[in-house]
C-alpha positions in Angstrom: 76.7 27.7 -92.7 77.2 27.4 -88.9 79.1 24.2 -89.0 82.1 23.1 -86.9 84.5 24.8 -89.3 82.7 28.1 -89.0 83.0 28.0 -85.2 86.6 27.1 -85.5 87.2 30.1 -87.8 85.4 32.4 -85.4 87.4 31.0 -82.5 90.7 31.5 -84.3 89.9 35.1 -85.2 88.8 35.9 -81.6 91.7 34.1 -79.9 94.3 35.6 -82.1 92.9 39.1 -81.4 92.8 38.5 -77.7 96.4 37.2 -77.6 97.7 40.0 -79.7 95.9 42.6 -77.5 97.3 41.0 -74.3 100.9 41.1 -75.7 100.5 44.7 -76.8 99.1 45.6 -73.4 102.1 43.9 -71.7 104.4 46.0 -74.0 102.6 49.2 -73.1 102.9 48.4 -69.4 106.7 48.7 -69.8 106.5 52.3 -71.2 108.3 54.6 -68.9 110.8 52.1 -67.5 114.1 53.7 -66.8 116.6 53.5 -69.6 119.6 51.3 -68.8 122.8 53.3 -68.3 124.4 51.5 -71.3 121.9 53.3 -73.5 122.3 56.7 -71.8 122.5 59.5 -74.3 120.1 57.9 -76.9 117.4 60.3 -75.7 117.6 63.5 -73.7 114.7 64.1 -71.3 112.7 66.1 -73.8 113.1 63.6 -76.6 112.4 60.7 -74.2 109.1 62.2 -73.3 108.4 62.6 -77.0 109.3 58.9 -77.5 106.9 57.8 -74.7 104.1 59.9 -76.2 104.8 58.4 -79.7 104.7 54.8 -78.3 101.5 55.4 -76.4 99.8 57.1 -79.4 100.7 54.2 -81.6 99.5 51.7 -79.0 96.1 53.3 -78.6 95.8 53.7 -82.4 96.6 50.0 -82.7 94.0 49.0 -80.2 91.3 51.0 -82.1 92.3 49.9 -85.6 92.7 46.2 -84.8 89.4 46.2 -82.9 87.7 47.8 -85.8 89.2 45.2 -88.2 88.2 42.2 -86.2 84.7 43.5 -85.7 84.3 43.9 -89.5 85.7 40.4 -90.0 83.3 38.8 -87.5 80.3 40.6 -89.1 81.3 39.5 -92.6 81.8 35.9 -91.4 78.6 35.8 -89.3 76.4 37.2 -92.0 77.9 35.0 -94.7 78.9 37.9 -96.8 81.7 36.0 -98.5 79.2 33.4 -99.6 76.8 36.1 -100.7 79.5 37.7 -102.9 80.3 34.3 -104.4 76.6 33.8 -105.3 76.3 37.3 -106.7 79.4 36.9 -108.9 78.2 33.6 -110.2 75.3 35.4 -111.9 77.8 37.0 -114.2 80.8 34.6 -114.3 81.1 30.9 -114.8 84.8 30.5 -115.5 86.5 29.5 -112.2 89.6 31.5 -112.9 87.7 34.8 -113.6 85.3 34.1 -110.8 88.3 33.7 -108.3 89.9 36.9 -109.6 86.7 38.9 -109.4 86.0 37.6 -105.9 89.4 38.6 -104.5 89.4 41.7 -106.6 86.2 42.9 -104.8 87.6 42.0 -101.4 90.9 43.9 -102.2 89.0 47.0 -103.1 86.8 46.8 -100.0 89.9 46.4 -97.8 91.6 49.4 -99.4 88.5 51.5 -98.8 88.3 50.4 -95.1 92.1 50.8 -94.6 92.5 54.1 -96.3 91.2 56.3 -93.5 93.5 54.5 -91.0 96.5 54.8 -93.3 95.7 58.5 -93.8 95.4 59.2 -90.1 98.6 57.3 -89.3 100.5 59.3 -91.9 99.0 62.8 -91.7 98.1 62.9 -88.0 100.4 60.6 -86.0 103.5 60.7 -88.1 103.0 64.4 -88.9 102.6 65.2 -85.2 105.9 63.6 -84.2 107.8 65.1 -87.1 108.3 62.0 -89.3 106.0 62.5 -92.2 107.3 64.3 -95.3 104.8 62.9 -97.8 102.4 65.2 -99.6 98.8 64.2 -100.1 99.7 63.7 -103.8 102.5 61.2 -102.9 100.2 59.4 -100.4 97.3 58.9 -102.8 99.7 58.2 -105.6 101.2 55.4 -103.5 97.8 54.0 -102.8 96.9 53.9 -106.5 100.2 52.3 -107.4 100.0 49.7 -104.7 96.4 48.8 -105.8 97.4 48.5 -109.4 100.6 46.5 -108.6 98.6 44.1 -106.4 95.9 43.7 -109.0 98.4 42.9 -111.8 101.0 40.9 -110.0 98.6 39.3 -107.5 96.1 38.7 -110.3 98.6 36.8 -112.5 99.8 34.6 -109.6 96.2 33.9 -108.3 95.0 33.3 -111.8 97.8 30.7 -112.5 97.1 29.0 -109.1 93.4 28.7 -109.9 94.0 27.4 -113.4 96.4 24.8 -112.0 93.8 23.7 -109.5 91.2 23.3 -112.2 93.5 21.4 -114.5 95.5 19.2 -112.1 93.8 19.2 -108.7 95.7 16.2 -107.5 99.1 17.8 -107.8 97.9 21.4 -107.6 99.7 22.1 -104.3 103.1 21.1 -105.6 102.9 22.9 -108.9 101.4 26.0 -107.3 104.2 26.0 -104.8 106.7 25.8 -107.6 105.1 28.7 -109.4 105.0 30.9 -106.3 108.6 30.0 -105.4 109.9 30.9 -108.8 108.0 34.2 -108.7 109.4 34.9 -105.2 113.0 34.3 -106.3 112.5 36.3 -109.5 111.2 39.3 -107.4 114.1 38.9 -105.0 116.4 39.4 -108.0 114.6 42.3 -109.6 112.6 44.1 -106.9 114.9 47.0 -106.5 115.5 47.3 -110.3 111.8 47.1 -111.4 109.5 47.8 -108.5 111.2 50.4 -106.3 111.5 52.9 -109.2 107.7 53.0 -109.4 107.7 54.6 -106.0 111.1 56.1 -105.5 114.0 57.6 -107.4 117.3 55.6 -107.1 120.6 57.2 -108.2 124.1 55.8 -108.1 126.1 57.1 -105.1 128.3 59.8 -106.4 132.1 59.6 -106.2 133.5 60.9 -103.0 134.5 60.0 -99.4 131.5 57.8 -98.7 131.7 55.8 -101.9 135.5 55.3 -101.5 135.0 54.2 -97.9 132.3 51.7 -98.9 134.2 50.3 -101.8 137.4 50.1 -99.7 135.6 48.0 -97.1 134.1 45.8 -99.7 137.6 45.1 -101.1 138.9 44.4 -97.5 136.0 42.0 -96.8 136.4 40.3 -100.2 132.9 41.2 -101.2 132.3 42.1 -104.9 130.2 45.2 -105.1 129.6 47.7 -107.9 126.0 48.7 -107.4 125.6 51.4 -104.7 122.4 53.5 -104.9 120.8 56.3 -102.9 117.0 56.3 -102.6 115.0 59.4 -101.9 113.3 58.1 -98.7 113.0 61.7 -97.5 110.1 62.3 -99.8 108.0 60.3 -97.3 109.6 60.2 -93.9 112.6 61.3 -91.9 113.3 57.7 -90.8 116.5 56.2 -92.1 117.3 52.8 -93.5 119.7 50.9 -95.7 119.4 47.4 -97.2 120.9 44.9 -99.7 118.7 43.5 -102.4 119.1 41.1 -105.2 121.2 38.0 -105.6 124.4 37.3 -107.5 125.2 39.9 -110.1 122.0 41.7 -109.3 122.9 42.5 -105.7 123.0 46.1 -104.7 123.4 48.4 -101.7 120.6 50.9 -101.3 121.1 53.8 -98.9 118.3 56.1 -97.8 119.3 59.8 -98.2 118.1 60.2 -94.6 120.7 57.7 -93.5 123.5 59.6 -95.2 122.3 62.7 -93.5 122.1 61.2 -90.0 125.3 59.0 -89.8 129.0 59.6 -90.2 130.9 57.9 -93.0 132.3 55.2 -90.6 128.9 54.6 -89.1 127.5 54.0 -92.6 130.3 51.6 -93.4 129.6 49.8 -90.1 125.9 49.4 -91.1 126.9 48.0 -94.5 129.5 45.7 -92.9 126.6 44.3 -90.9 124.7 43.7 -94.2 127.7 42.1 -95.8 127.9 39.9 -92.8 124.5 38.5 -93.7 125.9 37.5 -97.1 129.1 36.1 -95.7 127.1 33.9 -93.3 124.8 32.9 -96.1 121.8 34.2 -94.1 120.0 35.3 -97.3 120.1 31.8 -98.7 119.1 30.1 -95.5 116.1 32.5 -95.0 115.0 31.9 -98.5 115.2 28.2 -98.0 113.2 28.4 -94.8 110.6 30.5 -96.5 110.3 28.1 -99.4 109.9 25.1 -97.0 107.3 26.9 -94.9 105.4 27.7 -98.1 105.7 24.1 -99.2 104.0 23.0 -95.9 101.2 25.6 -96.4 100.5 24.5 -100.0 100.6 20.8 -99.0 97.9 21.5 -96.4 96.0 23.7 -98.7 95.9 21.0 -101.4 94.6 18.5 -98.8 91.8 20.7 -97.4 90.8 23.3 -100.0 88.4 21.0 -101.8 86.4 20.3 -98.6 82.8 21.5 -99.0 82.9 22.3 -95.2 85.2 25.2 -95.9 83.0 26.9 -98.4 79.9 26.3 -96.3 81.6 27.9 -93.3 82.1 31.0 -95.4 78.5 31.1 -96.3 78.8 29.5 -99.7 76.2 27.2 -101.2 78.6 25.4 -103.6 82.1 24.1 -103.1 84.4 27.0 -104.2 88.1 27.2 -104.6 88.3 30.9 -103.6 86.0 30.4 -100.5 88.2 27.4 -99.5 91.3 29.5 -99.8 89.8 32.2 -97.5 88.7 29.7 -94.9 92.0 27.9 -95.0 93.9 31.1 -94.6 92.2 31.7 -91.2 92.5 28.1 -90.1 96.2 28.0 -91.0 96.9 31.1 -88.9 98.0 29.2 -85.7 100.6 27.2 -87.8 101.6 30.4 -89.5 102.1 32.1 -86.1 104.3 29.2 -84.8 106.4 29.2 -87.9 106.7 33.0 -87.6 108.0 32.7 -84.1 110.6 30.2 -85.2 111.7 32.4 -88.2 111.9 35.5 -86.0 114.1 33.5 -83.6 116.4 32.5 -86.4 116.4 36.0 -87.7 117.5 37.4 -84.4 120.3 34.9 -84.2 121.4 36.0 -87.7 121.5 39.6 -86.6 123.9 38.9 -83.8 126.2 37.1 -86.2 126.0 40.0 -88.7 126.8 42.4 -85.9 129.8 40.3 -84.8 131.0 40.3 -88.4 131.1 44.1 -88.5 132.8 44.1 -85.1 135.5 41.8 -86.4 136.7 44.6 -88.6 136.9 47.0 -85.7 133.6 48.6 -86.5 131.8 47.6 -83.3 131.8 51.1 -81.7 130.7 52.7 -85.1 127.9 50.2 -85.4 126.7 50.9 -81.8 126.8 54.7 -82.6 124.8 54.1 -85.8 122.2 51.9 -84.0 121.8 54.5 -81.3 121.3 57.3 -83.7 118.8 55.4 -85.8 116.9 54.5 -82.7 116.9 58.1 -81.5 115.7 59.5 -84.8 112.9 56.9 -85.1 111.8 57.4 -81.5 112.2 53.6 -81.0 111.0 51.9 -77.8 114.2 51.0 -75.9 112.4 48.8 -73.4 110.0 46.5 -75.2 108.4 43.7 -73.2 110.2 40.3 -73.7 106.9 38.7 -74.9 106.4 41.4 -77.5 110.0 41.0 -78.7 109.6 37.2 -78.9 106.4 37.5 -81.0 107.1 40.5 -83.2 110.8 41.4 -83.4 112.9 40.0 -86.2 115.9 41.9 -84.7 117.3 41.9 -81.2 116.5 45.0 -79.2 119.0 47.8 -79.2 120.0 46.9 -75.6 120.7 43.3 -76.6 122.8 44.3 -79.6 124.8 46.9 -77.7 125.5 44.4 -74.9 126.6 41.7 -77.4 128.8 44.2 -79.4 130.5 45.4 -76.2 131.4 41.8 -75.5 129.0 41.3 -72.6 126.5 38.5 -72.2 123.3 39.4 -74.1 120.3 39.6 -71.9 116.7 39.0 -72.7 115.5 42.2 -71.1 116.4 44.8 -68.6 115.3 44.5 -65.1 
């Protein structure tokens, strides 16, 4: 069990944890920095103190929850619990597909049980304390059950297909599996809002009136065909606001959170949507999908090369070469590559956000977009001074300061001094 691969896995888990904790600590060290004058007015003094407390509370909670998670992972790896589960299931199952599904099904249930107290505390203690939570316990536990069932059904179908492909055509498994996963991802991109979102939230067409007229008027001005505009009842869970585009082609739709409509003016909402339309005009959606597909191709190519190695299964405590144990070991060993790809994708995403902001500003909506971004940051108690290292690793969007600087026609900066 304690082969070279095992020690590599342990090293990757520990190193990743240490790096993440160091970056988070750097970010926390910037709490309390004076807010730049360009962002004056986002918080008054009382709300700024509340924001600082919120950031520190989340930081401390993150330290505890991530430490607990990594300790559990190290115990499971060191005791060979994954190999023990594999051996126990083999007493009852011989078919590789059903064995793989049962293996990951047990792990999923265990993870839900472990994560549930943390999710509950985050929702009903932290978010409740700072005035964000609007979910009842019924909604919370209903979401947990729905997520579990959706993961079991959708994840089970994909995992079962991948395992079947591996058993039938191991040589070209990686390529066929990538094709299946890619097709599924594109399908979900098309129909996520139409099929999945209604399981959790109610979506209703935006009623006729000033806001709809303004949105449709801008879409005509921008040459953007749009007929589907929906309002989602985000307020049933949180006071935080959001808006997004979903779908492709004829299935694309605008989804506005009811909290967004409550917080922003009509022109500010139009500015936010102009930003989203900018992503479509610059073909960011296509490019990001392409990048995602290519990164998945690399992952599956490496998985196909390494997954059959007995060393992976042995490192996880298995006695026999196992596809599901190989997947688990590979997932950990692949994490450094995944992290590097993630950094590159975040960098590309941040560039895209600047372009989308500039697109909205080209219609004279720069000031409205700035006003919207400031309001959203204020209501969400966002950290206005994140550490550059934390931004580089975790942010898919530029900071509020960077976006405001760029929108005002000034040179964007990496961080405030």
